[in-house]
C-alpha positions as MATLAB code, in Angstrom:
seq = 'MNRAFAFALPLVLAWTAGAQEAVRATARISFEQVLGAQPRIDFRGTLPAVRWAPDRVHLIVGNEWQEARSGTKVAARPVERAPAAVLEATRAALVGAGLDEGEARILARRGRPAGAEAEWALHGADLWIWRRGGAARRLTTDARAKRIVQCSPTGAYLSFVRDHDLVLVDTAGGEEWAVSTDGSEDLLYGVLDWVYQEEIYGRGNWQGHWWSPSGDAVAFLRLDQSKVKTFVVVDHIVPGKSLDEERHVKPLPMKYPKAGDANPAASLGVALPAERRVQWIDLSRFPDDRLIVHVGFSPKGDRVVFQVQDRIQTWLELCTADPRTGEVTTLLREEAEHGWVNRLEQPHWLADGSFLWLSERTGKRAIEHREADGRLRRALTAAPVVVGDVVRVDEEGTIWFTGHDGRAIDRHLFRVALDGSSGPVRVTREEGTHQTELSADGTLFLDVFSSLASPPSVRLCDADGEVVREFGTAQAPDRERYGYVAPTSFPVKCRDGEELDATLLAPRDLDPARKHPVWVETYSGPDAPSVRNAWSSSVWHQFLVQNGYLVFQVNVRTASGRGQDKTRLCYRRLGLQELADLEDAVAALCANPWADATRVGITGWSYGGTMAALALTHSKAFKLGVAGAGVYDWRLYDTIYTERYMDTPQANPEGYAKNSVIEAAKNLHGHLVLLHGTDDDNVHLQNCMRLVHALQRAGKQFELMLYPTATHGIADPAQSRHMRTLVWRAMQEHLGGE';
ca = [
       4.021   -3.034   38.024;
       3.007   -6.745   37.253;
       6.149   -8.023   36.120;
       4.131  -10.663   33.995;
       4.286   -7.987   31.463;
       8.082   -7.380   31.633;
      10.322   -9.160   28.876;
      13.412  -11.299   30.733;
      16.162   -8.455   31.057;
      19.287  -10.563   31.579;
      18.041  -11.513   27.516;
      18.069   -7.898   26.406;
      21.318   -7.086   28.442;
      23.213   -9.708   27.166;
      21.698   -8.871   23.350;
      23.318   -5.304   24.046;
      26.520   -6.399   25.433;
      26.610   -8.655   22.394;
      25.927   -6.033   20.090;
      28.659   -3.736   21.993;
      31.280   -6.717   21.313;
      30.573   -7.066   17.758;
      30.725   -3.516   16.409;
      32.868   -1.188   17.817;
      32.269    2.847   16.446;
      34.882    5.074   15.326;
      32.346    7.540   14.739;
      29.021    9.175   15.611;
      25.986   10.077   13.553;
      25.370   14.267   13.519;
      21.633   15.462   13.286;
      23.088   17.024   10.274;
      23.301   13.765    8.700;
      20.212   12.482    9.563;
      18.375   15.481    7.496;
      21.305   14.411    4.671;
      24.319   16.128    4.971;
      27.561   14.717    3.933;
      29.147   12.065    4.355;
      26.180   10.087    4.097;
      25.398    7.082    5.539;
      24.559    3.973    4.116;
      23.478    1.057    6.948;
      22.042   -0.984    3.949;
      24.726   -1.189    1.332;
      24.325   -2.702   -2.224;
      23.178   -5.965   -2.892;
      25.024   -7.855   -5.983;
      23.013   -7.489   -9.145;
      21.040  -10.295   -9.924;
      17.952  -10.774  -11.802;
      16.423  -12.655  -13.958;
      16.481  -12.727  -17.593;
      13.533  -11.794  -19.973;
      13.335  -15.804  -20.587;
      12.924  -16.259  -16.727;
      15.832  -19.039  -17.656;
      19.008  -17.346  -17.328;
      20.401  -15.456  -14.969;
      22.015  -11.741  -15.252;
      24.901  -11.408  -13.216;
      26.123   -7.683  -13.326;
      25.742   -7.761  -17.181;
      26.386  -10.939  -17.746;
      24.063  -13.812  -19.242;
      24.399  -17.073  -17.602;
      23.299  -20.785  -16.989;
      21.128  -20.186  -13.844;
      22.557  -23.245  -11.921;
      26.209  -23.516  -13.369;
      26.456  -20.207  -13.408;
      28.160  -20.988  -16.862;
      28.457  -17.543  -19.145;
      26.006  -17.414  -22.158;
      25.441  -15.216  -25.422;
      23.172  -12.426  -24.338;
      19.683  -12.683  -25.771;
      18.671   -9.006  -25.814;
      14.941   -8.565  -25.949;
      14.131   -4.995  -26.985;
      10.121   -3.657  -27.440;
      11.873   -1.218  -30.240;
      15.124   -1.683  -31.407;
      17.027    1.021  -33.232;
      15.988    0.411  -36.416;
      12.364    0.331  -35.588;
      12.783    3.435  -33.802;
      14.314    5.328  -36.560;
      11.415    3.829  -38.829;
       8.924    5.077  -36.305;
      10.820    8.631  -36.046;
      11.089    9.319  -39.807;
       7.108    7.750  -40.037;
       5.634   10.394  -37.447;
       8.368   13.140  -39.578;
       6.647   12.199  -42.314;
       2.583   12.912  -40.284;
       3.527   16.007  -40.104;
       5.655   16.532  -36.574;
       8.944   18.120  -36.158;
      12.070   16.209  -35.393;
      12.430   16.719  -31.403;
       8.302   15.424  -31.335;
       8.924   12.696  -33.507;
      12.335   11.060  -31.576;
      10.012   11.869  -28.144;
       7.435    9.972  -29.240;
       8.424    7.026  -30.976;
       9.924    6.845  -27.189;
       6.838    6.743  -25.727;
       5.132    4.241  -27.817;
       3.326    1.342  -26.252;
       2.285   -1.994  -27.514;
      -1.302   -2.018  -29.862;
      -1.166   -5.517  -30.856;
      -0.337   -6.346  -34.481;
       2.901   -5.027  -34.120;
       1.164   -1.413  -33.746;
       2.625    1.286  -31.335;
       0.141    4.030  -29.739;
       0.984    6.924  -27.586;
      -0.283   10.072  -26.532;
       1.510   13.297  -27.405;
      -0.236   16.726  -25.727;
      -3.971   16.030  -25.949;
      -4.131   13.821  -28.749;
      -3.706    9.969  -29.419;
      -1.240    8.662  -32.481;
      -0.614    5.186  -34.122;
       1.796    3.624  -36.301;
       2.414    0.378  -37.267;
       5.882   -1.194  -37.554;
       7.693   -0.223  -41.143;
       4.482    1.748  -41.722;
       3.047    5.140  -41.692;
       1.643    6.968  -38.397;
      -1.441    8.597  -38.053;
      -3.116   11.134  -35.585;
      -5.999    9.303  -34.676;
      -7.682   12.595  -32.544;
      -7.232   16.073  -33.370;
      -9.502   17.816  -30.893;
      -6.955   19.023  -28.486;
      -9.280   18.150  -25.509;
      -7.550   16.336  -22.938;
      -7.718   12.165  -22.581;
      -7.070   10.408  -19.403;
      -7.228    6.253  -18.585;
      -6.098    5.824  -22.137;
      -6.290    1.538  -22.585;
      -5.407   -0.508  -26.163;
      -7.823   -3.464  -26.307;
      -6.067   -6.477  -26.616;
      -5.979   -7.052  -30.810;
      -4.882   -3.418  -30.603;
      -8.194   -1.997  -32.820;
      -9.373    0.022  -30.393;
      -8.149    2.710  -27.955;
     -10.352    3.445  -25.263;
     -10.145    6.467  -23.350;
     -11.856    9.376  -21.252;
     -12.687   12.495  -22.261;
     -14.933   15.980  -20.563;
     -15.548   12.717  -17.890;
     -17.274   10.766  -21.157;
     -15.917    7.067  -21.825;
     -14.773    7.292  -25.709;
     -13.730    4.720  -27.811;
     -11.403    4.922  -31.523;
     -11.025    2.387  -34.143;
      -7.281    2.474  -34.515;
      -7.440    1.415  -38.362;
     -10.004    3.933  -39.684;
      -9.998    6.629  -36.569;
     -13.678    6.375  -36.631;
     -14.873    7.446  -32.574;
     -17.853    5.857  -30.908;
     -18.969    8.409  -28.273;
     -20.094    5.775  -25.362;
     -21.225    8.262  -23.234;
     -21.961   11.582  -23.851;
     -23.866   13.000  -20.795;
     -20.402   13.179  -18.657;
     -19.924   15.684  -16.056;
     -18.239   16.661  -12.807;
     -20.978   15.080  -11.126;
     -21.420   11.882  -14.146;
     -18.243   10.026  -14.546;
     -17.866    6.968  -17.030;
     -14.929    4.759  -17.095;
     -12.897    6.971  -14.495;
     -13.335    7.035  -10.774;
     -14.051    9.432   -8.086;
     -11.783    9.942   -5.545;
     -13.391    7.762   -2.834;
     -13.085    5.076   -5.219;
      -9.863    5.715   -6.099;
      -8.604    6.330   -2.785;
     -10.238    3.495   -0.669;
     -11.157    0.391   -3.203;
      -9.042    0.584   -6.915;
      -5.823    2.154   -5.290;
      -4.532    5.517   -4.780;
      -3.573    6.874   -7.967;
      -5.658    4.167   -9.793;
      -8.412    5.992  -11.868;
      -8.859    4.098  -13.613;
     -12.745    2.797  -14.553;
     -12.854    0.518  -17.521;
     -11.698   -2.822  -18.914;
     -11.277   -4.749  -22.089;
     -12.435   -8.142  -21.993;
      -9.700  -10.642  -23.289;
     -10.644  -11.557  -26.605;
     -11.440   -7.395  -27.228;
     -14.619   -7.242  -28.119;
     -16.224   -5.366  -24.884;
     -15.043   -2.831  -22.500;
     -16.947   -2.730  -19.113;
     -16.863    0.351  -17.474;
     -18.601    1.914  -14.259;
     -20.463    4.539  -13.947;
     -20.386    6.645  -10.942;
     -23.277    9.620  -10.102;
     -21.743   12.010   -7.592;
     -24.574   14.162   -7.640;
     -25.139   13.936   -4.281;
     -21.476   13.953   -3.043;
     -20.975   16.667   -1.013;
     -18.023   19.080   -1.919;
     -15.194   19.831    0.062;
     -13.198   22.836   -0.730;
      -9.062   22.736    0.227;
      -7.795   26.519    0.067;
      -4.035   26.269   -1.684;
      -2.823   29.486   -0.107;
       0.164   29.031   -2.032;
      -0.072   29.256   -5.638;
       2.824   26.999   -6.862;
       5.252   29.352   -8.923;
       3.424   32.642   -8.606;
       5.556   34.994   -6.303;
       3.609   36.652   -4.017;
       3.175   39.676   -6.189;
       1.892   37.721   -9.335;
      -0.610   36.301   -7.154;
      -1.726   37.346   -3.690;
      -5.051   35.587   -3.300;
      -5.668   31.934   -2.225;
      -6.481   28.891   -4.966;
      -9.586   26.871   -3.848;
      -9.655   23.319   -4.539;
     -13.004   21.997   -4.837;
     -13.372   18.365   -4.540;
     -16.507   15.764   -4.532;
     -15.495   14.065   -0.290;
     -17.904   11.609    1.078;
     -17.426   11.927    4.743;
     -19.109    9.132    6.959;
     -22.391    9.636    6.940;
     -22.904   10.860    3.620;
     -23.826    9.907    0.485;
     -21.332    7.768   -1.972;
     -21.387    8.164   -5.226;
     -24.266    5.940   -6.902;
     -22.059    2.938   -9.036;
     -23.798    1.168  -12.369;
     -21.664   -1.366  -14.398;
     -22.359   -1.025  -18.100;
     -20.337   -3.405  -20.987;
     -20.002   -1.147  -24.010;
     -20.040   -3.495  -27.199;
     -17.661   -2.080  -29.804;
     -19.288   -4.463  -33.244;
     -22.715   -3.294  -31.951;
     -22.710    0.262  -30.774;
     -24.330   -0.450  -27.785;
     -24.135   -0.618  -24.201;
     -25.735   -3.099  -22.036;
     -26.088   -2.527  -18.667;
     -25.756   -5.153  -16.050;
     -28.991   -5.806  -13.674;
     -27.989   -4.710  -10.266;
     -31.520   -4.531   -9.563;
     -31.240   -6.922   -6.803;
     -28.500   -5.124   -4.945;
     -29.252   -2.094   -2.505;
     -29.021    1.476   -4.146;
     -25.942    2.512   -1.695;
     -24.243   -0.504   -3.224;
     -20.078   -0.519   -3.876;
     -18.959   -1.945   -7.162;
     -14.975   -3.189   -5.950;
     -13.904   -4.948   -8.398;
     -14.525   -5.855  -12.026;
     -12.848   -8.139  -14.827;
     -13.545  -11.031  -17.121;
     -13.608  -14.504  -17.273;
     -10.635  -16.076  -19.462;
     -12.720  -15.784  -22.955;
     -13.995  -12.895  -22.488;
     -17.872  -14.117  -21.888;
     -18.602  -12.964  -18.699;
     -18.043  -10.108  -16.708;
     -17.029  -10.930  -13.603;
     -17.272   -8.284  -10.655;
     -17.990   -7.997   -6.816;
     -20.203   -5.668   -4.975;
     -20.338   -5.119   -1.268;
     -23.011   -3.204    0.659;
     -21.746    0.388    1.843;
     -20.382   -0.451    5.399;
     -18.875   -3.663    3.507;
     -20.525   -6.470    6.061;
     -20.980   -9.024    3.187;
     -19.429   -9.455   -0.567;
     -20.524  -11.375   -3.082;
     -18.628  -12.471   -6.379;
     -21.092  -12.491   -9.467;
     -21.063  -13.192  -12.853;
     -22.604  -11.498  -16.017;
     -23.549  -12.155  -19.719;
     -21.971   -8.831  -21.112;
     -24.754   -9.206  -23.282;
     -28.200   -9.485  -21.426;
     -26.844   -8.309  -18.396;
     -28.290  -11.184  -16.530;
     -26.450  -11.427  -13.077;
     -25.162  -14.913  -11.509;
     -24.162  -15.190   -8.177;
     -20.940  -17.496   -7.182;
     -20.532  -17.072   -3.973;
     -21.001  -14.790   -0.695;
     -18.481  -13.803    1.949;
     -19.758  -12.594    5.007;
     -18.885  -10.804    8.364;
     -20.725  -11.842   11.648;
     -19.038   -8.964   13.680;
     -16.594   -7.034   11.320;
     -16.284   -5.936    8.011;
     -15.441   -8.471    4.639;
     -12.258   -7.195    2.888;
     -11.845   -6.397   -0.842;
     -10.877   -9.679   -2.136;
      -8.677  -10.510   -5.044;
     -10.156  -11.927   -8.348;
     -10.672  -15.298   -8.686;
      -7.594  -17.240  -10.661;
      -9.763  -19.252  -13.409;
      -8.447  -22.888  -14.265;
      -8.550  -24.234  -17.103;
     -10.917  -26.833  -16.471;
     -13.160  -23.896  -15.305;
     -13.209  -23.711  -12.204;
     -11.252  -21.141   -9.813;
      -8.616  -20.656   -7.076;
     -10.466  -18.036   -4.848;
      -8.475  -16.457   -1.513;
     -10.792  -15.959    1.303;
     -11.323  -14.820    5.050;
     -14.296  -16.467    6.034;
     -12.115  -18.451    8.809;
     -10.579  -15.521   10.177;
      -6.990  -16.796    7.968;
      -6.544  -16.021    4.729;
      -6.954  -19.333    3.007;
      -6.897  -20.648   -0.801;
     -10.056  -22.615   -1.588;
     -10.728  -24.527   -4.843;
     -14.160  -23.458   -6.319;
     -16.132  -25.230   -8.991;
     -17.219  -23.074  -11.567;
     -20.431  -22.309  -10.499;
     -19.194  -21.230   -7.276;
     -19.591  -24.689   -4.654;
     -16.618  -25.484   -2.622;
     -14.197  -28.281   -4.033;
     -11.790  -28.376   -1.541;
      -9.855  -25.745    1.097;
      -6.203  -25.918    0.382;
      -4.357  -24.255    3.417;
      -5.721  -23.242    6.821;
      -3.906  -22.298    9.967;
      -1.535  -21.468   11.416;
      -0.941  -20.771    7.814;
      -2.160  -17.246    6.690;
      -1.573  -16.629    3.010;
      -0.488  -13.332    1.514;
      -0.381  -13.897   -2.305;
      -0.777  -16.501   -4.753;
       2.323  -15.833   -6.817;
       1.629  -19.166   -9.477;
      -0.289  -21.942  -10.425;
       1.215  -24.577  -12.693;
      -1.563  -26.756  -13.608;
       0.037  -29.989  -13.531;
      -0.153  -29.622   -9.597;
       0.953  -26.739   -7.447;
       0.321  -23.261   -6.172;
       2.742  -21.176   -5.056;
       2.016  -18.699   -2.577;
       3.466  -15.907   -0.158;
       2.763  -16.091    3.585;
       3.549  -17.018    7.066;
       2.865  -19.825    8.930;
       2.135  -18.574   12.833;
       4.922  -15.942   12.836;
       3.346  -13.294   11.446;
       6.497  -10.737   10.892;
       8.894  -13.470    8.832;
       7.241  -13.254    5.154;
       8.094  -16.757    3.181;
       7.618  -18.452   -0.147;
       5.219  -22.182    0.186;
       3.908  -24.696   -2.612;
       0.880  -26.489   -2.289;
      -0.644  -29.280   -4.029;
      -3.600  -27.927   -6.519;
      -5.157  -31.515   -5.433;
      -4.919  -30.814   -1.752;
      -2.772  -33.856   -1.840;
       0.241  -32.301    0.120;
       0.843  -29.499    2.060;
       1.140  -26.290    2.531;
       4.912  -26.523    2.378;
       7.298  -23.738    3.652;
       9.747  -23.818    1.433;
      12.089  -20.200    2.426;
      14.020  -21.848    5.559;
      15.588  -19.202    7.690;
      13.109  -16.737   10.148;
      12.644  -13.512    8.228;
      11.477  -11.496    4.965;
      12.109  -13.466    2.075;
      10.937  -11.538   -1.709;
      11.351  -14.827   -4.006;
      11.185  -14.496   -7.635;
      10.077  -17.915   -9.506;
      11.713  -18.960  -12.990;
       9.763  -19.932  -15.900;
       9.364  -23.379  -15.043;
       9.078  -23.100  -11.393;
      12.273  -25.373  -10.415;
      14.417  -22.585   -9.048;
      13.580  -19.133   -7.409;
      16.071  -16.094   -6.614;
      15.497  -15.089   -3.032;
      16.409  -11.669   -1.426;
      16.543  -12.712    2.485;
      16.857  -10.923    5.161;
      15.942  -10.298    8.849;
      16.664   -7.762   12.003;
      19.687   -9.351   12.546;
      20.652  -10.419    9.019;
      21.327   -7.644    6.176;
      20.102   -8.479    2.799;
      21.758  -11.271    0.794;
      20.788  -12.279   -2.634;
      20.994  -16.722   -3.617;
      19.232  -19.031   -6.002;
      17.614  -22.086   -5.077;
      15.562  -24.988   -5.796;
      12.419  -25.906   -5.695;
      12.826  -27.354   -2.222;
      14.250  -23.696   -0.461;
      18.112  -25.555   -1.059;
      20.518  -23.160   -1.760;
      22.091  -23.760   -5.314;
      24.133  -20.553   -5.717;
      24.919  -17.814   -3.139;
      25.943  -14.237   -4.809;
      26.508  -12.178   -1.689;
      25.392  -10.129    1.288;
      24.943   -6.431    0.984;
      28.288   -4.618    2.027;
      28.051   -1.376    4.100;
      30.908   -0.132    6.002;
      29.150    2.460    7.571;
      27.874   -0.211   10.002;
      31.231   -1.243   11.214;
      32.413    3.049   11.167;
      29.296    4.038   13.312;
      28.423    1.204   14.897;
      25.200    0.121   13.625;
      23.289   -1.613   16.415;
      20.266   -4.390   15.564;
      16.492   -4.560   16.698;
      15.662   -7.918   18.697;
      12.649   -8.888   18.760;
      10.526  -10.553   21.481;
       7.045  -11.220   22.480;
       5.513   -8.187   24.507;
       2.333  -10.030   26.640;
      -0.878   -7.966   27.588;
      -2.911   -7.483   30.759;
      -5.114  -10.348   28.883;
      -2.423  -12.637   28.052;
      -2.259  -11.706   24.384;
       0.952  -11.538   22.921;
       2.575   -8.628   20.747;
       5.324   -8.984   18.604;
       7.675   -6.041   19.304;
      10.898   -4.672   18.313;
      13.860   -2.796   20.515;
      16.970   -1.068   19.637;
      18.700    0.039   22.564;
      22.108    1.755   23.342;
      25.135   -0.493   22.979;
      26.578    1.297   26.437;
      23.041    0.427   28.014;
      23.640    1.114   31.696;
      21.004   -0.945   33.826;
      21.444    1.452   36.693;
      20.420    4.572   34.633;
      17.062    5.034   33.372;
      16.513    5.790   29.027;
      13.650    7.989   27.572;
      11.480    5.624   24.882;
      10.569    6.490   21.661;
       7.377    4.794   20.213;
       7.137    4.948   16.237;
       4.296    3.218   15.072;
       1.262    3.279   12.555;
      -0.926    0.888   13.783;
      -4.249    0.919   11.660;
      -5.648   -2.271   10.415;
      -3.137   -4.758    9.183;
      -0.842   -2.876    8.764;
       2.167   -4.002   10.957;
       4.709   -1.718   12.152;
       7.146   -4.617   13.126;
       9.016   -6.706   10.399;
      11.545   -9.266   10.208;
      13.501   -7.446    7.692;
      16.499   -5.311    7.971;
      16.135   -1.584    9.014;
      18.819    0.968    7.678;
      17.255    3.940    9.529;
      19.600    6.525   10.483;
      17.490    8.586   12.176;
      17.274    5.080   14.673;
      20.282    4.825   15.190;
      21.289    8.400   16.008;
      18.343    7.924   18.442;
      20.200    5.185   20.057;
      23.488    7.185   20.186;
      21.775    9.764   21.888;
      20.577    7.431   24.780;
      16.917    6.700   23.408;
      15.628    3.020   23.399;
      13.632    2.834   19.984;
      10.409    0.456   21.022;
       8.167   -0.792   18.222;
       4.840   -2.528   18.261;
       2.828   -4.987   16.106;
      -0.600   -4.180   18.144;
      -2.984   -7.079   17.742;
      -5.154   -5.272   15.219;
      -2.054   -4.623   13.151;
      -0.274   -8.161   13.703;
      -0.852   -9.505   10.313;
      -1.742  -12.429   12.087;
      -4.767  -12.767   10.378;
      -9.190  -11.089   10.326;
     -10.215  -12.574   13.724;
      -7.859  -10.751   15.159;
      -8.288   -7.385   13.167;
     -11.386   -7.273   13.334;
     -11.228   -6.571   17.172;
     -11.157   -2.990   16.374;
     -14.775   -3.313   14.946;
     -16.878   -0.228   16.044;
     -14.198    1.164   17.901;
     -10.936    2.417   16.062;
      -7.977    3.243   18.028;
      -9.457    2.013   21.812;
      -7.961   -1.952   21.309;
      -4.957   -0.667   19.629;
      -3.760    2.030   22.359;
      -4.799   -0.437   25.074;
      -1.979   -2.473   23.777;
       0.441    0.103   23.256;
       0.059    1.004   26.918;
       0.503   -2.400   27.959;
       3.478   -2.988   25.566;
       5.104    0.115   26.965;
       4.177   -0.879   30.787;
       6.321   -4.374   29.967;
       9.190   -2.501   28.883;
       9.196   -0.012   31.226;
       8.705   -2.366   34.222;
      12.905   -3.187   33.357;
      14.799   -0.279   35.654;
      16.617    1.332   32.466;
      13.335    1.813   31.036;
      12.041    5.569   32.244;
       7.974    5.202   32.538;
       8.085    8.804   32.967;
       9.961    9.607   29.371;
       8.229    8.095   26.679;
       7.026    9.507   23.423;
       4.508    8.539   20.629;
       4.599    9.456   16.754;
       3.548    8.474   13.851;
       2.191    9.548   10.404;
      -2.003    9.764    9.150;
      -3.190    6.714   11.015;
      -0.128    6.683   13.101;
      -0.562   10.619   13.584;
      -4.114    9.362   14.764;
      -2.702    7.246   17.522;
       0.058    9.461   19.009;
      -2.653   12.390   19.006;
      -5.470    9.391   20.691;
      -2.618    8.558   23.179;
      -2.149   12.385   24.065;
      -5.723   12.500   25.188;
      -7.248    8.801   26.072;
      -4.056    7.930   28.132;
      -1.177    9.181   31.082;
       0.966    7.041   29.706;
       2.899    9.535   27.159;
       4.569   12.321   28.290;
       5.264   13.613   24.240;
       2.698   13.022   21.156;
       3.949   14.101   17.528;
       0.745   13.919   15.576;
       1.253   13.933   11.937;
      -1.714   14.197    9.516;
      -4.117   12.172   11.692;
      -7.953   12.130   11.456;
      -8.918   13.393   15.242;
     -12.993   12.451   14.884;
     -13.598   10.332   12.566;
     -16.304   11.920   11.328;
     -14.689   14.115    9.171;
     -13.101   10.970    7.102;
     -14.290    9.681    4.046;
     -17.082    6.843    4.262;
     -15.989    3.997    2.464;
     -12.619    3.791    4.608;
     -14.303    4.920    8.044;
     -17.307    2.879    7.635;
     -15.805   -0.591    7.003;
     -14.233   -0.624   10.358;
     -16.547    2.261   12.464;
     -19.994    1.507   10.636;
     -22.119    5.102   10.301;
     -22.372    7.784   12.853;
     -25.773    7.629   12.756;
     -25.826    3.705   13.600;
     -22.589    3.778   15.657;
     -22.700    7.538   17.067;
     -21.414    6.089   20.418;
     -18.151    4.319   18.808;
     -17.785    7.296   17.446;
     -17.757    9.634   20.288;
     -15.710    7.601   22.338;
     -12.441    7.547   19.745;
     -13.256   11.259   19.387;
      -9.326   13.461   19.821;
     -11.327   16.531   19.494;
     -13.936   15.712   21.960;
     -11.272   14.404   24.485;
      -9.101   17.350   24.051;
     -10.365   18.902   27.768;
      -8.136   15.176   28.919;
      -5.125   16.507   27.170;
      -2.334   15.078   29.229;
       1.449   15.898   28.244;
       2.650   17.618   25.302;
       1.547   17.592   22.168;
       2.778   18.445   18.571;
       0.764   18.432   15.391;
       2.032   18.692   12.049;
      -0.017   19.153    8.844;
       0.059   19.692    5.344;
      -2.244   22.884    4.201;
      -3.451   21.211    0.604;
      -3.860   17.361    2.433;
      -6.638   16.370    0.389;
      -6.994   12.879    1.983;
      -6.730   13.523    5.381;
      -8.443   17.548    5.701;
      -6.899   20.248    7.491;
      -9.745   20.198    8.619;
      -9.317   17.843   11.343;
      -6.127   19.729   12.805;
      -8.579   22.854   12.958;
     -10.784   21.793   14.264;
      -8.659   19.941   17.319;
      -7.028   23.103   17.544;
     -10.003   24.924   18.469;
     -11.136   22.387   20.969;
      -7.550   22.674   22.767;
      -7.662   26.323   22.817;
     -11.094   26.356   24.526;
     -10.070   23.819   27.209;
      -7.244   26.031   28.075;
      -4.544   23.332   26.863;
      -1.029   24.176   25.887;
       0.228   22.556   22.579;
       2.712   23.148   19.401;
       1.157   23.197   15.401;
       3.374   23.365   12.668;
       1.539   23.943    9.050;
       3.584   23.314    5.816;
       1.472   24.932    3.109;
       1.698   23.279   -0.638;
       2.211   20.145    1.273;
      -0.881   16.965    0.577;
      -0.831   13.904    2.880;
       2.843   13.668    3.048;
       5.806   16.666    3.072;
       7.793   15.704   -0.066;
       9.451   19.137   -0.235;
      13.576   18.478    0.979;
      13.621   21.644    2.749;
      10.050   20.823    4.920;
      11.162   17.457    5.867;
      14.038   18.706    7.792;
      12.350   21.281    9.349;
       9.952   18.997   10.874;
      13.073   16.823   11.543;
      14.515   19.532   13.286;
      11.594   20.283   15.079;
      10.679   17.086   16.212;
      14.260   16.443   17.627;
      13.902   19.488   19.394;
      10.694   18.964   21.262;
      12.171   15.144   22.228;
      15.039   17.040   23.768;
      12.809   19.498   25.374;
      10.159   17.128   26.787;
      12.284   13.569   26.779;
      15.926   14.263   26.987;
      18.181   11.990   26.223;
      21.807   10.796   27.537;
];
């Protein structure tokens, strides 16, 4: 074995001995406690209760309002959206409008602001509105389901989706305007389809229409999915029904475009309620299979601001459009020479009409200051700083943002001068993870800090990062009682010289003369690190260490958090670079005499499940793989996610063949355990069944466990315990332990 792969053995042994000396266990974790049995174990502890008051000037410590810097107690200034008197008046108004007492009390508390001291709520299938201190009125009476209810900024209108159509209702008179009338399963207005929701706007976010700041226009997507193929998920157990009540399966058809299939065709419209007309945005110069990946408005509401990408996401254009003519202007274009362009944040508009833009064109996410017409004024950050999120902009001169400055497993708060005269400056100091929240004037921030070696603590800091007040560290007696061992972090060098961030949990009494099994937990999806410099409170990991395991985690280069220039190395070959990095990391660990290269297990869920199965079919470095809900051939996954990284199967057939677990089933090496929820609407059970069939035809033995009614995660506690028990049994059987 090439010793250049190995990290320093004396360093790790010294750390292990130090941990043993610092913490003497008086109890041992049982497997039943891993499953949640009493006494429950808590390695995180409870942080002191400190938060900003609603004015973001004072702090609330416990239940006491205090001056932020001095800690002097001040009179509480409670801010209630609906004080008791208002709730009572609302209840009375709702009862007067015909609701019974119980319904009125519930609905009064569900109220949401609607402008002009008005509240609205959805009760059953219908919308209600009431003015504070005035009458309550039922706005709709059709009893048909309403989704994605939004209130215009002025409270003049409520918008919602009914039967796939976008509808606006005037809150003053109750008059409805059906923006569309031809909505259907194939034609959606103002609501997203499955793939747009899952892969663009965010899982669980089905919102497909957005109000202008002035409330005089609402932009909406029209998604035509008539060419999108239907996939049927089969629910073998109808929830709430006994076998005597229901003996037939329940088909759950869904529009789901798989890689290479037709996507929903997207159009962008603007509904103008005062004119009772729709203006369609002119997208004729974009390809028919375009993706509309962001929609909003300029601060004045006089321009629609949106982002468009090509199907395989190799470019992105930031555009504005006149909401009354549909005429489009392109402000800027991002392109990827080899790779893809991520969906980027919408512009942060400044008072002079210019805007901040988060770009990845250099390979590192950076803040650019651009003119109103999109021309670059100046770049405000550059490598080695990698920007996370802009959290505050003081127009008089300072931008606050999160990110890191080269050590990708950390998270810090930074500031930079808007005019480019200084910075960026890292404000938080200790290496680790800082979760920060600024005061109203930006002179102070609350900082919840932790690292792999430091449990969470909370403090108040000034704008330069100096600690003003310490509130304490999360206390957890279980850490001492059960002999908690903190992970150590170190770099691992790959065969090509690339260094990866890794962590190791090793037994406190590690004997260098004995070999220990290795357990690798991973995700490894694009730009999704597994290793962070933050406190770990996993009871499962501590249990494994007590039973002689080395718990090893690695950030492969494409999931390192170091920037798009690293992430794009997986382009058109998902999984292959990731697996090579995992192999090199395991080789580095097992170059040490106490790590057993013949007993290495790997596990993961979703993309991590893909990696576990890929490792067992494309490598001989792993003896056991536990793969949960993985994609086993990328032709079986959805268009937008897959084609972003792989291009289409038609354009990249060789790439799809090389990383197919199904096509490599005959090469299975080691013992594979497959886990999958039967109702998974994300990574379909079809993936698992195809792999099972291929393994059977290749004469390969493996294990399979299905979880009926489970979707893309195991939510049922009993099923979760079953799964953990199955995994532990497989580990004992194939990897052993102490």
